[in-house]
C-alpha positions in Angstrom: -9.9 -8.7 -44.8 -8.8 -6.9 -41.6 -5.6 -7.1 -39.8 -5.8 -6.8 -36.0 -2.6 -6.2 -34.1 -2.2 -8.1 -30.9 0.7 -8.0 -28.5 1.5 -11.0 -26.2 4.7 -11.0 -24.2 6.1 -8.1 -26.2 5.6 -10.2 -29.4 3.4 -8.6 -32.1 0.9 -10.8 -33.8 -1.3 -10.0 -36.8 -4.7 -11.6 -36.4 -6.3 -11.9 -39.9 -10.1 -11.4 -39.7 -12.1 -12.3 -42.8 -15.4 -13.8 -43.7 -14.0 -15.4 -46.8 -11.1 -17.6 -47.8 -7.8 -15.7 -47.7 -5.4 -18.6 -48.4 -6.5 -20.6 -51.4 -3.2 -21.3 -53.1 0.5 -20.5 -52.9 0.2 -17.1 -54.4 -2.5 -16.0 -52.0 -0.4 -17.1 -49.1 2.5 -15.1 -50.4 0.3 -12.1 -51.0 -1.0 -12.4 -47.4 2.6 -12.5 -46.0 3.6 -9.5 -48.0 0.5 -7.5 -47.2 0.9 -8.2 -43.5 4.6 -7.3 -43.6 4.0 -4.1 -45.6 1.1 -2.9 -43.6 2.3 -3.8 -40.1 5.9 -5.1 -40.2 4.6 -8.1 -38.2 5.9 -11.6 -39.0 3.5 -13.6 -36.7 0.2 -14.4 -38.2 -2.9 -15.9 -36.6 -5.6 -17.0 -39.0 -8.9 -18.9 -38.8 -9.1 -22.4 -40.3 -12.2 -21.1 -42.2 -10.0 -18.6 -44.0 -7.9 -21.4 -45.5 -9.1 -23.4 -48.4 -10.2 -26.9 -47.5 -7.8 -28.7 -49.8 -4.9 -27.3 -47.7 -5.9 -30.0 -45.1 -5.5 -32.8 -47.6 -1.8 -33.5 -47.3 -1.5 -35.7 -50.3 -1.9 -32.8 -52.7 1.2 -31.1 -51.3 -0.5 -27.6 -50.9 0.1 -27.4 -47.1 3.7 -28.3 -47.4 4.3 -25.9 -50.2 2.6 -23.0 -48.4 4.1 -23.7 -45.0 7.6 -24.0 -46.4 7.2 -20.5 -47.8 6.2 -19.2 -44.4 9.4 -20.7 -43.0 11.6 -19.5 -45.9 10.3 -15.9 -45.5 10.7 -16.1 -41.7 7.0 -15.9 -40.8 5.4 -17.8 -38.0 1.7 -18.8 -38.4 -1.0 -20.3 -36.2 -4.1 -21.6 -37.9 -6.9 -22.0 -35.4 -10.2 -23.8 -35.5 -12.0 -27.1 -34.9 -10.0 -30.0 -36.3 -12.2 -32.7 -34.9 -13.9 -33.4 -38.2 -10.6 -34.7 -39.7 -10.0 -38.4 -39.5 -6.7 -38.5 -41.5 -3.9 -40.0 -39.4 -1.3 -38.3 -41.6 -3.0 -34.9 -41.0 -3.3 -35.5 -37.2 0.4 -36.5 -37.1 1.4 -33.4 -39.1 -0.5 -31.2 -36.8 1.1 -32.8 -33.7 4.6 -32.5 -35.2 4.0 -28.9 -36.2 2.9 -28.0 -32.8 6.2 -29.3 -31.3 8.1 -26.7 -33.3 8.5 -22.9 -33.1 7.0 -21.6 -36.4 3.8 -23.4 -37.4 0.9 -24.1 -35.1 -2.6 -25.6 -35.3 -4.8 -24.7 -32.3 -8.4 -25.0 -31.2 -9.0 -21.3 -30.8 -7.6 -17.8 -31.2 -6.4 -17.6 -27.5 -4.3 -20.7 -27.9 -2.9 -19.4 -31.2 -1.9 -16.1 -29.5 -0.2 -18.1 -26.7 1.8 -20.1 -29.1 2.9 -17.1 -31.2 3.5 -15.1 -28.1 6.4 -17.3 -27.2 9.6 -16.0 -28.7 10.8 -18.1 -31.6 14.2 -19.7 -31.0 16.2 -18.9 -34.1 
């Protein structure tokens, strides 16, 4: 895993680059947050959908809610980018839509859109 530092509108963003799954459960998500914070001090994370375990996108198991709540609790913002067209679940589509209306959790088609979302200052 590599952490690339990106700056957009004076907001620092940690882009996680990995060829393997980085978030596969709650503990790995916590480890990611703490690693990024320790190594960079950055609290905005952009990560590819392919670096997140597939079961995260099955809302009924509660994993996404559990992980994303920790991001909020620890004051991290995250954008997960990738192709979501393969998903047919209405609850997932609704969840993505509602998340994108907020200020902390985003699901985007590509890295550039993730950077745009995270590059806006969070309203705290």
